[in-house]
N, C-alpha and C positions, 0 to 999 in steps of 0.2 A: 505667754503674753496676756496680761490681765486687761479686762475691758473696763473695770471700774464700777463703782456703785453710784447711781445718780440721785439717791434719796428721793426728795419730793420734786426734783426738777422735771421729771417726766411722769406725771400722775397717770394711773391706769386708764382713766377715761379719755385722756388726750391721746394716749397710744392707740386706744381702740379706734378713735376717729381717724388717726393718721394711717394706721397699718391694718386695721381689722383685728378682731379678737384673737385669731390664732397667733399672729405675729406679736401682739401685745403680751400674750401669755409667755411666749418663748423669750422675748426680749426682757420682760420683767424678771423671769427666772434668772437670766444671765446677769442682769444688773445687780441683783442682791447676792449672787453667788461669788462675784469677783471682787477684788480689792480696788484701791484707788490709786495705787502708785503710778500707773501708766497714763492717767488722765490728768496729771498735774500740768501746770503751765509749761508750754514749750517755748524756748527762746526764739524759735524760727516760725514764721508764718507761712513758709513755703509749702508745708505739708497740708495746708488747709484748702488747697486748690481742689476743685471737684474733678472726679474722673469722668471718662466719656459717658454720655447719657444713653447711648444706644446699647441695648441688651446684647451681651456677648462680644462687644467690640474690644479688641485688644487694647490694653492700657498703653499709653505712649511712653517713650523713653524720657529720661530727664537729662538736662544739662548739655545742650548743644552750645557749648561755650565758643567764643570767638578767639580764644587764646591761640589756637592753631587750626589751620585748614590744610596743613601739609599732607602730602601723600605718605603712606606708611614708611616708605624707604627713607624719608627725610627726617623722621623723628629721632632716630639714633644719632644722626649727625648733629642735631641741635640739642640733644639731651644734656650735654655738658654745660649749656648756657641756661638751663632751666632748674628751678628748685624741684625737689621730689614731688611736691603737690602739682606743680605746673607740668611736669613730665607725665605724671599719672593722669592728669586732665587731658593731655594731648593723646594719650593712649585711649582714654575713654571716648574722645571725639572720633577717633578712627574707628572704634568699635561701633559707634552710632552710625557712621557712614556705611560700614559693612552691613549693619542691621537693616538699614533702609533699602539696601540693594538685595536683601534677601539672603545674604551670605552669613547665616547665623553661626556656623561653626567658627568662621574667621572673627566674627564679632566677639564671640566668647573668648577667643585667644587674646584679643586686645583688652577686654575687660579683666582677664586674668592678670595681665601685665599691670594694668591700672591699680588693681587691688594689691598686688605684690609690692608696688612702689609707694603707694599712698601712705603717708605717716599716720599712725594710729590716732594721733591727736586731732586729725581732721575728720572727726566722726561723721559730720554731715555729708562731706564729699564721699567718704568711704561707703556710707549707706546708699548713696546714689549709684555707685559702681556696682554694688551687689544687686540692687533693684534692677538695673539695666541688664546685668547678666541673667537674672531671673527671667526677664522678658525674652531674651534670646532662647533660654531653655524652654520657655513656654511654647515658642514657635516650633520647637522640635518635639514637643509633647513629653518632655522629660520632667514629669510632675514631681518626683522626689527631689530633684535638683532645684526646681522652682521653689518648693517649700523650704528647703534648706537655705537658699540664698535670701529669700524674703525674711526668714527668721533672723539671719545675720544682719540684714538691713534694719530690722525692727529692734534688735538688741542695741543698735547704735542710735536709732531715732524711733522711739516707741510710738509716735503719733504719725508715722509715715503712711498716709492714706493709700497711696498706690501699692505699697508693699503689703498692707493689710488686705486690700481687695484681691490682689494677685494671689496671696497665700490662701485666701478663702476659696478661690477657684481651684487651686492646687489640691486643697483638702477635699473639695467636692469630687474631683477626678480620682482621688485616692480613696473615695467612699468613706471618708472620715467626716461625717456630716455634723456631729456635735462641735468639732473644732472649726469647721467651716462656718457654722452659725455664730460661733464666738467671735470670729474675725469680722464677719459681715456686720454683726451687731456693733462692734467697735467702730467700723466704718460709718455706719448710720449715725452714730452719736457724733463723730467728728465732723460729719457733713451736715449736722443739725437736721437730719431727716429731710433734706431738701433735694436729694438725688433719687429720682423715680427708678432709675436703673438698679441702684443699690437696694431700694426697698423691694423691688420685684425679685431680686436675687435672694433676699432674706426669705421672702414668701416661698420661693421655689425650694430652698433648703429645708424649710419647715415641713413642706409637703412631702419631700423625700424622706425626712425623718419619720413622718407619720406612716408612710408606706412600709 
């Protein structure tokens, strides 16, 4: 996942004011190191929503659609009336219900079904399903699975802020601090350096790298 080069958009003196010299140096290094392909215009504005502002707070799920609020046993009965995307969305909704009840293994099973059924042409929806499954894996502290699902989500939607932030956390727990910094830097850029929680996260990773 490339974070892009910002050129003169973020002068060093502005970064120093925003983040302090250590973060400015770290972010500046990443800016010039990466290419620009993943910071081009995104057709969707949905990924520009800010993540939670509280440090360490779990990132929310995406896509509580009103398409279906059926109980799990009813989905199969209605599946013949739904398009593949609608059926996948119904499975995802059930996964969200299980997630909110703390039934993370069951949630993963529903997200599995959603991912399996969702047409590959519906990249934005599919990326959401992967990101939600990553959220369930995060609750189970399965950090390798979190990383892998976030990567799949980002392959489908390169500016998916929640997936970037969640993968950064997975990398941190896997002690891969350079890649964690790379993802949290991209998150800072997409959030226009307006999220204090993300800035604090970047500072924490830089300190861990220094140690």
